[in-house]
LUMFI-897976 format. One record per residue (C-alpha): residue in three letters; residue number from 1; x, z negated, y. Coordinates in Angstrom, 1 decimal. Example, Ala and Ser with C-alpha at 12.3 -4.5 7.8 and 13.67 -1.06 7.14 Angstrom:
 rest  nr     xx     zz     yy
  ALA   1   12.3   -7.8   -4.5
  SER   2   13.7   -7.1   -1.1
END
This chain:
 rest  nr     xx     zz     yy
  UNK   1  -30.8   -0.7   12.5
  UNK   2  -28.7   -3.2   10.5
  UNK   3  -27.5   -6.1   12.6
  UNK   4  -23.7   -6.5   12.2
  UNK   5  -21.8   -9.8   11.9
  UNK   6  -20.2  -11.2   15.0
  UNK   7  -16.5  -10.5   15.3
  UNK   8  -15.6  -14.1   14.4
  UNK   9  -17.8  -14.1   11.3
  UNK  10  -16.6  -10.7   10.3
  UNK  11  -12.9  -11.6   10.5
  UNK  12  -13.5  -14.9    8.7
  UNK  13  -15.5  -13.3    5.9
  UNK  14  -12.9  -10.5    5.5
  UNK  15  -10.1  -13.1    5.3
  UNK  16  -11.8  -15.4    2.8
  UNK  17  -12.9  -12.4    0.7
  UNK  18   -9.4  -11.1    0.6
  UNK  19   -8.0  -14.5   -0.5
  UNK  20  -10.0  -14.1   -3.7
  UNK  21   -8.2  -10.8   -4.3
  UNK  22   -4.8  -12.4   -3.7
  UNK  23   -5.4  -15.1   -6.3
  UNK  24   -6.8  -12.6   -8.8
  UNK  25   -3.7  -10.4   -8.6
  UNK  26   -1.3  -13.3   -8.5
  UNK  27   -2.6  -14.6  -11.9
  UNK  28   -2.9  -11.1  -13.3
  UNK  29    0.6  -10.1  -12.4
  UNK  30    2.1  -13.3  -13.8
  UNK  31    1.1  -12.3  -17.3
  UNK  32    2.8   -8.9  -16.9
  UNK  33    6.0  -10.3  -15.4
  UNK  34    6.2  -13.1  -18.0
  UNK  35    5.4  -10.7  -20.9
  UNK  36    8.9  -10.9  -22.2
  UNK  37    8.8  -14.7  -22.5
  UNK  38    5.2  -14.7  -23.9
  UNK  39    6.2  -12.1  -26.5
  UNK  40    8.9  -14.5  -27.8
  UNK  41    6.7  -17.6  -27.7
  UNK  42    3.6  -16.1  -29.3
  UNK  43    4.7  -13.0  -31.2
  UNK  44    8.1  -14.0  -32.9
  UNK  45    8.6  -10.6  -34.5
  UNK  46   12.1   -9.4  -35.3
  UNK  47   11.4   -6.1  -33.6
  UNK  48   11.1   -6.9  -29.8
  UNK  49    9.3   -3.6  -29.1
  UNK  50    6.6   -4.6  -31.6
  UNK  51    6.3   -8.0  -30.0
  UNK  52    6.0   -6.5  -26.5
  UNK  53    3.4   -4.1  -27.7
  UNK  54    1.5   -7.1  -29.1
  UNK  55    1.6   -8.8  -25.8
  UNK  56    0.3   -5.8  -24.0
  UNK  57   -2.4   -5.5  -26.7
  UNK  58   -3.6   -8.9  -25.5
  UNK  59   -3.3   -7.5  -22.0
  UNK  60   -5.6   -4.6  -23.1
  UNK  61   -8.0   -7.0  -24.8
  UNK  62   -8.7   -8.7  -21.5
  UNK  63   -9.9   -5.4  -20.2
  UNK  64  -12.5   -5.2  -22.9
  UNK  65  -14.3   -8.1  -21.3
  UNK  66  -14.2   -6.5  -17.8
  UNK  67  -17.2   -4.3  -18.3
  UNK  68  -19.2   -7.3  -19.6
  UNK  69  -18.1   -9.2  -16.5
  UNK  70  -19.0   -6.3  -14.3
  UNK  71  -22.4   -6.0  -15.8
  UNK  72  -23.1   -9.7  -15.4
  UNK  73  -21.6  -10.4  -11.9
  UNK  74  -22.7   -7.0  -10.6
  UNK  75  -26.3   -7.6  -11.4
  UNK  76  -26.1  -11.1   -9.9
  UNK  77  -24.5   -9.7   -6.8
  UNK  78  -27.3   -7.1   -6.3
  UNK  79  -30.0   -9.7   -7.0
  UNK  80  -28.8  -12.9   -5.4
  UNK  81  -26.0  -11.8   -3.0
  UNK  82  -22.4  -10.6   -2.9
  UNK  83  -21.1  -14.0   -1.8
  UNK  84  -22.9  -15.8   -4.7
  UNK  85  -21.4  -13.6   -7.4
  UNK  86  -17.9  -13.8   -5.9
  UNK  87  -18.0  -17.6   -5.8
  UNK  88  -19.2  -17.8   -9.4
  UNK  89  -16.5  -15.4  -10.6
  UNK  90  -13.8  -17.5   -8.8
  UNK  91  -15.0  -20.6  -10.6
  UNK  92  -14.8  -18.9  -14.0
  UNK  93  -11.3  -17.5  -13.1
  UNK  94   -9.9  -21.0  -12.7
  UNK  95  -10.4  -21.8  -16.4
  UNK  96   -8.0  -19.3  -18.1
  UNK  97   -5.3  -20.2  -15.6
  UNK  98   -5.6  -23.9  -16.6
  UNK  99   -5.6  -22.9  -20.3
  UNK 100   -2.3  -21.1  -19.8
  UNK 101   -0.7  -24.3  -18.4
  UNK 102   -1.5  -26.3  -21.6
  UNK 103   -1.7  -23.7  -24.4
  UNK 104    0.4  -24.4  -27.5
  UNK 105    2.9  -21.8  -28.6
  UNK 106    3.1  -20.0  -32.0
  UNK 107    5.8  -22.4  -33.3
  UNK 108    3.4  -25.3  -32.8
  UNK 109    0.0  -23.9  -33.6
  UNK 110    0.6  -20.7  -35.4
  UNK 111   -2.2  -18.1  -35.3
  UNK 112   -4.4  -20.6  -33.4
  UNK 113   -2.0  -20.2  -30.4
  UNK 114   -2.6  -16.4  -30.4
  UNK 115   -6.4  -16.9  -30.6
  UNK 116   -6.3  -19.3  -27.6
  UNK 117   -4.2  -16.8  -25.7
  UNK 118   -6.6  -14.1  -26.5
  UNK 119   -9.6  -16.2  -25.4
  UNK 120   -7.9  -17.1  -22.1
  UNK 121   -7.1  -13.4  -21.4
  UNK 122  -10.6  -12.3  -22.3
  UNK 123  -12.2  -15.0  -20.1
  UNK 124   -9.9  -13.9  -17.3
  UNK 125  -11.0  -10.3  -17.8
  UNK 126  -14.7  -11.3  -17.7
  UNK 127  -14.3  -13.1  -14.4
  UNK 128  -12.2  -10.3  -12.8
  UNK 129  -14.8   -7.8  -14.0
  UNK 130  -17.1   -9.0  -11.3
  UNK 131  -14.7  -10.4   -8.7
  UNK 132  -12.6   -7.4   -7.5
  UNK 133  -15.5   -5.0   -7.3
  UNK 134  -17.4   -7.7   -5.4
  UNK 135  -14.5   -8.0   -3.0
  UNK 136  -14.6   -4.2   -2.4
  UNK 137  -18.4   -4.2   -1.9
  UNK 138  -18.2   -7.2    0.4
  UNK 139  -15.4   -5.7    2.5
  UNK 140  -17.1   -2.3    2.8
  UNK 141  -20.4   -4.0    3.8
  UNK 142  -18.8   -6.5    6.2
  UNK 143  -16.8   -3.9    8.2
  UNK 144  -17.6   -1.8   11.2
  UNK 145  -18.9    1.6   10.1
  UNK 146  -16.0    3.4   11.8
  UNK 147  -13.4    1.3    9.9
  UNK 148  -14.8    1.0    6.4
  UNK 149  -11.8    2.8    4.9
  UNK 150   -9.3    0.5    6.8
  UNK 151  -11.2   -2.7    6.0
  UNK 152  -11.7   -1.9    2.3
  UNK 153   -8.1   -1.0    2.0
  UNK 154   -7.2   -4.5    3.0
  UNK 155   -8.1   -5.3   -0.6
  UNK 156   -5.0   -3.3   -1.5
  UNK 157   -3.0   -5.3    0.9
  UNK 158   -4.4   -8.5   -0.5
  UNK 159   -3.8   -7.5   -4.1
  UNK 160   -0.2   -6.8   -3.4
  UNK 161    0.3  -10.0   -1.5
  UNK 162   -0.8  -11.6   -4.8
  UNK 163    1.7   -9.4   -6.7
  UNK 164    4.5  -10.3   -4.3
  UNK 165    3.8  -14.0   -4.5
  UNK 166    3.7  -13.7   -8.3
  UNK 167    7.1  -11.8   -8.3
  UNK 168    8.6  -14.3   -5.9
  UNK 169    7.4  -17.2   -8.1
  UNK 170    8.8  -15.7  -11.3
  UNK 171   12.0  -14.6   -9.5
  UNK 172   12.7  -18.0   -8.1
  UNK 173   11.9  -19.7  -11.4
  UNK 174   14.1  -17.3  -13.3
  UNK 175   17.0  -17.8  -10.8
  UNK 176   17.0  -21.6  -10.9
  UNK 177   16.1  -22.1  -14.5
  UNK 178   18.0  -20.9  -17.6
  UNK 179   16.4  -18.6  -20.1
  UNK 180   15.9  -21.6  -22.4
  UNK 181   14.2  -23.6  -19.7
  UNK 182   12.0  -20.6  -18.8
  UNK 183   10.9  -20.4  -22.4
  UNK 184   10.4  -24.1  -22.7
  UNK 185    8.3  -24.8  -19.5
  UNK 186    9.2  -22.5  -16.6
  UNK 187    6.5  -19.9  -17.4
  UNK 188    3.9  -22.7  -17.4
  UNK 189    4.9  -23.8  -13.9
  UNK 190    3.9  -20.3  -12.6
  UNK 191    0.5  -20.5  -14.1
  UNK 192    0.0  -24.1  -12.8
  UNK 193    0.7  -22.9   -9.2
  UNK 194   -1.9  -20.1   -9.8
  UNK 195   -4.5  -22.6  -11.0
  UNK 196   -4.0  -24.8   -7.9
  UNK 197   -4.3  -21.7   -5.6
  UNK 198   -7.5  -20.6   -7.4
  UNK 199   -9.2  -23.9   -6.9
  UNK 200   -8.4  -23.9   -3.2
  UNK 201   -9.7  -20.3   -2.9
  UNK 202  -12.9  -21.2   -4.7
  UNK 203  -13.6  -24.0   -2.3
  UNK 204  -13.0  -21.8    0.7
  UNK 205  -15.4  -19.1   -0.5
  UNK 206  -18.3  -21.3    0.6
  UNK 207  -17.5  -20.3    4.2
  UNK 208  -17.8  -16.6    3.7
  UNK 209  -20.9  -14.9    5.2
  UNK 210  -23.3  -12.9    3.1
  UNK 211  -23.4   -9.1    3.4
  UNK 212  -25.6   -7.9    6.2
  UNK 213  -26.6   -4.9    4.1
  UNK 214  -27.8   -7.2    1.3
  UNK 215  -29.7   -9.4    3.7
  UNK 216  -31.4   -6.3    5.2
  UNK 217  -32.3   -5.1    1.7
  UNK 218  -33.7   -8.5    0.9
  UNK 219  -35.6   -8.7    4.2
  UNK 220  -37.2   -5.3    3.5
  UNK 221  -38.1   -6.4   -0.1
  UNK 222  -35.9   -3.7   -1.6
  UNK 223  -34.0   -6.1   -4.0
  UNK 224  -34.2   -4.7   -7.6
  UNK 225  -35.0   -7.0  -10.5
  UNK 226  -32.8   -4.9  -12.7
  UNK 227  -30.2   -3.2  -10.5
  UNK 228  -28.0   -2.3  -13.5
  UNK 229  -30.8   -0.3  -15.1
  UNK 230  -31.5    1.4  -11.8
  UNK 231  -27.8    2.4  -11.5
  UNK 232  -27.9    4.1  -15.0
  UNK 233  -31.3    5.7  -14.4
  UNK 234  -30.2    7.1  -11.0
  UNK 235  -27.8   10.0  -10.4
  UNK 236  -25.1   10.1  -13.1
  UNK 237  -22.2   11.7  -11.2
  UNK 238  -21.4    8.7   -9.0
  UNK 239  -20.9    6.7  -12.2
  UNK 240  -18.8    9.5  -13.7
  UNK 241  -16.6    9.9  -10.6
  UNK 242  -16.1    6.2  -10.3
  UNK 243  -15.3    5.9  -14.0
  UNK 244  -12.7    8.7  -13.9
  UNK 245  -11.0    7.7  -10.6
  UNK 246  -10.8    4.1  -11.7
  UNK 247   -9.3    5.0  -15.0
  UNK 248   -6.8    7.4  -13.5
  UNK 249   -5.7    5.2  -10.6
  UNK 250   -5.3    2.4  -13.1
  UNK 251   -3.1    4.5  -15.3
  UNK 252   -0.8    5.4  -12.4
  UNK 253   -0.7    1.8  -11.0
  UNK 254    0.0    0.0  -14.3
  UNK 255    2.5    2.6  -15.3
  UNK 256    4.4    1.5  -12.2
  UNK 257    3.6   -2.2  -12.1
  UNK 258    3.4   -3.3  -15.7
  UNK 259    5.1   -0.7  -17.9
  UNK 260    8.2    0.2  -15.9
  UNK 261    9.5   -3.4  -15.2
  UNK 262    9.3   -4.3  -18.9
  UNK 263   10.6   -1.0  -20.3
  UNK 264   13.6   -1.1  -17.8
  UNK 265   14.4   -4.6  -19.0
  UNK 266   14.1   -3.8  -22.8
  UNK 267   15.7   -0.3  -22.9
  UNK 268   18.0   -0.1  -19.9
  UNK 269   19.2   -3.7  -20.1
  UNK 270   18.4   -4.7  -16.5
  UNK 271   17.8   -8.3  -15.7
  UNK 272   14.5   -9.9  -14.9
  UNK 273   15.7  -11.0  -11.5
  UNK 274   16.6   -7.4  -10.7
  UNK 275   13.1   -6.2  -11.7
  UNK 276   11.5   -8.9   -9.7
  UNK 277   13.4   -7.8   -6.6
  UNK 278   12.4   -4.2   -7.1
  UNK 279    8.8   -5.3   -7.6
  UNK 280    8.9   -7.4   -4.5
  UNK 281   10.1   -4.3   -2.5
  UNK 282    7.7   -1.8   -3.9
  UNK 283    4.7   -4.2   -3.7
  UNK 284    5.6   -4.8    0.0
  UNK 285    5.7   -1.1    0.6
  UNK 286    2.3   -0.7   -1.2
  UNK 287    0.8   -3.5    0.7
  UNK 288    1.9   -2.5    4.2
  UNK 289    0.9    1.2    3.7
  UNK 290   -2.5    0.5    2.1
  UNK 291   -4.4   -0.2    5.4
  UNK 292   -2.6    2.7    7.0
  UNK 293   -3.9    5.1    4.3
  UNK 294   -7.4    3.5    4.6
  UNK 295   -7.3    4.2    8.3
  UNK 296   -6.3    7.8    7.7
  UNK 297   -9.2    8.2    5.3
  UNK 298  -11.5    7.1    8.2
  UNK 299  -10.0    9.9   10.3
  UNK 300   -9.5   12.8    7.8
  UNK 301  -11.9   11.9    5.0
  UNK 302  -11.6   10.4    1.5
  UNK 303  -11.0   13.5   -0.5
  UNK 304   -7.8   14.7    1.2
  UNK 305   -6.3   11.3    0.6
  UNK 306   -7.2   11.7   -3.1
  UNK 307   -6.1   15.3   -3.7
  UNK 308   -2.7   15.1   -2.1
  UNK 309   -1.4   12.0   -4.0
  UNK 310   -2.5   13.4   -7.3
  UNK 311   -0.8   16.7   -6.7
  UNK 312    2.3   14.9   -5.6
  UNK 313    2.4   12.9   -8.9
  UNK 314    2.1   16.1  -10.9
  UNK 315    5.0   17.7   -9.0
  UNK 316    7.3   14.7   -8.7
  UNK 317    6.4   13.0  -12.0
  UNK 318    9.2   14.5  -14.1
  UNK 319   12.1   13.9  -11.7
  UNK 320   10.9   10.3  -11.1
  UNK 321   10.8    9.5  -14.8
  UNK 322   14.2   11.2  -15.3
  UNK 323   15.5    8.8  -12.7
  UNK 324   13.9    5.8  -14.5
  UNK 325   15.5    6.7  -17.8
  UNK 326   19.0    7.8  -16.7
  UNK 327   19.9    6.9  -13.2
  UNK 328   21.3    3.9  -11.2
  UNK 329   19.2    0.9  -10.0
  UNK 330   19.4    2.2   -6.4
  UNK 331   17.9    5.6   -7.3
  UNK 332   15.3    3.8   -9.5
  UNK 333   14.3    1.8   -6.4
  UNK 334   13.9    4.9   -4.3
  UNK 335   11.8    6.6   -6.9
  UNK 336    9.6    3.6   -7.3
  UNK 337    9.1    3.4   -3.5
  UNK 338    7.9    7.0   -3.5
  UNK 339    5.6    6.3   -6.4
  UNK 340    4.2    3.2   -4.7
  UNK 341    3.4    5.2   -1.5
  UNK 342    1.6    7.9   -3.5
  UNK 343   -0.4    5.3   -5.5
  UNK 344   -1.2    3.3   -2.4
  UNK 345   -2.7    6.4   -0.7
  UNK 346   -4.9    7.3   -3.6
  UNK 347   -6.1    3.7   -4.1
  UNK 348   -7.0    3.2   -0.4
  UNK 349   -9.2    6.3   -0.4
  UNK 350  -10.6    5.8   -3.9
  UNK 351  -11.8    2.2   -3.3
  UNK 352  -13.9    3.1   -0.2
  UNK 353  -15.1    6.4   -1.7
  UNK 354  -16.7    4.8   -4.7
  UNK 355  -18.3    2.1   -2.5
  UNK 356  -20.0    4.9   -0.5
  UNK 357  -21.3    6.7   -3.6
  UNK 358  -24.0    4.1   -4.3
  UNK 359  -26.9    2.7   -2.3
  UNK 360  -27.1   -0.9   -1.3
  UNK 361  -29.7   -1.8   -3.9
  UNK 362  -27.4   -1.2   -6.9
  UNK 363  -24.0   -0.7   -5.2
  UNK 364  -22.4   -3.8   -6.8
  UNK 365  -23.9   -3.1  -10.3
  UNK 366  -23.2    0.6  -10.3
  UNK 367  -19.6    0.2   -9.0
  UNK 368  -18.8   -2.7  -11.4
  UNK 369  -20.1   -0.9  -14.4
  UNK 370  -18.2    2.3  -14.0
  UNK 371  -15.2    0.7  -12.4
  UNK 372  -14.7   -1.8  -15.2
  UNK 373  -15.4    0.7  -18.0
  UNK 374  -12.7    3.0  -16.5
  UNK 375  -10.3    0.0  -16.3
  UNK 376  -11.1   -1.1  -19.9
  UNK 377  -10.6    2.3  -21.5
  UNK 378   -7.6    3.6  -19.5
  UNK 379   -6.0    1.2  -17.1
  UNK 380   -5.8   -1.8  -19.4
  UNK 381   -4.4    0.3  -22.3
  UNK 382   -1.7    2.0  -20.2
  UNK 383    1.3   -0.3  -20.8
  UNK 384    0.6   -0.3  -24.6
  UNK 385    0.1    3.4  -24.8
  UNK 386    3.1    4.2  -22.6
  UNK 387    5.4    2.0  -24.7
  UNK 388    4.1    3.6  -27.9
  UNK 389    4.7    7.1  -26.5
  UNK 390    8.2    6.1  -25.4
  UNK 391    8.9    5.0  -29.0
  UNK 392    7.4    8.3  -30.4
  UNK 393    9.3   10.6  -28.1
  UNK 394   12.4    8.3  -28.0
  UNK 395   12.3    8.9  -24.3
  UNK 396   10.2    8.1  -21.2
  UNK 397    9.1   11.7  -21.3
  UNK 398    6.1   10.5  -23.3
  UNK 399    4.9    8.3  -20.5
  UNK 400    5.4   11.1  -18.0
  UNK 401    3.3   13.5  -20.1
  UNK 402    0.5   10.9  -20.3
  UNK 403    0.4   10.5  -16.5
  UNK 404    0.7   14.3  -15.8
  UNK 405   -2.1   15.3  -18.2
  UNK 406   -4.5   12.6  -16.8
  UNK 407   -3.6   13.8  -13.3
  UNK 408   -4.7   17.4  -14.1
  UNK 409   -7.9   16.2  -15.8
  UNK 410   -8.8   14.0  -12.8
  UNK 411   -8.3   16.8  -10.3
  UNK 412  -10.7   19.0  -12.2
  UNK 413  -13.4   16.3  -12.5
  UNK 414  -13.5   15.2   -8.9
  UNK 415  -13.5   18.7   -7.5
  UNK 416  -17.2   18.6   -6.8
  UNK 417  -17.3   15.0   -5.6
  UNK 418  -18.8   15.0   -2.1
  UNK 419  -16.9   13.8    0.9
  UNK 420  -18.3   10.3    1.4
  UNK 421  -16.9    9.4    4.9
  UNK 422  -20.2   10.3    6.5
  UNK 423  -22.3    9.1    3.5
  UNK 424  -25.7    7.6    4.3
  UNK 425  -25.4    5.3    1.3
  UNK 426  -25.0    2.3    3.6
  UNK 427  -28.3    3.2    5.3
  UNK 428  -30.5    2.9    2.1
END
């Protein structure tokens, strides 16, 4: 029987691990919220839609590095420990944030500025490729068996704390600085704050305890020398289910968190401060509800909390996107709250379900590989594809069709996925 952490060590480890997720999502969200400014400073095209697509192209490029980061840090995590891999990924994550503080703009360095921006985002993608899946694995393995869904869903809470802090930061800066000042230096202040927080979080990671499941595997000499190879040589369907679910949940989430705020500013004429307020509200709703949905998955199972939200997105998708395109800001807020609750439910269930699909010996590697491939191919490209579809259809109907079609495909693929609530994956 695996000896569990003491309550004090468990709580401390869970808190420190979640701090890493907060910092990751703080920095990640900054880029999305500041996309309008970045598009002007680095892609001075006359057509602002083209410039915005270019910014989200860089956003998508960072996702290309995520699988590589997942392969690298996942293998380290299965060979040398979850804590070791998370600490190293946090160190790497500090670098791109510092780069964003001092990077020259296009008017000063020309194409070199774009290349530096691309490098920073790709390095950020590489570090995140190992960090967030490491957080999920560490939380699942640090929790009490009865509350794995609840504990892992705390990552959803932590991520949205990062999003909220990011929205507050950008909102405050935008409210006290003029647009000219935001373009000149305001956006750099936000990244500087993120860099300071990342350094503090990296130092605190040293106090996190190693996973008891990893220590038990090491004690029994079950540590694999090539866990990534083992993951790909083992059963294929856990990789497929993780890949599909990650891609789909990413499409839904980034449709809400990255695409909608920018398209509402550029096509509906809403102000950045208004979008930051809406983001703050829906992120708070998402954050508070995430542990609740994780707890419900501990009671009723993972699959019901996956099926119901996907079906609701199919049924409610069209009216919600109609509201986004034609209705008042108040109705947009209500629709986004509903969307946030739906996505929170599926995310809470999906994150623990994929953790339970793999055995301890290659859980980090298998999850990281499939999770980050799904993110790279689908989640990271969502804002760019959605904006392009809006321009093709001359309506937000294009984005709705993309979300609906992927919802139907996902339902079909996960139909035969086992219920993992009573999985014995944590016992081998």
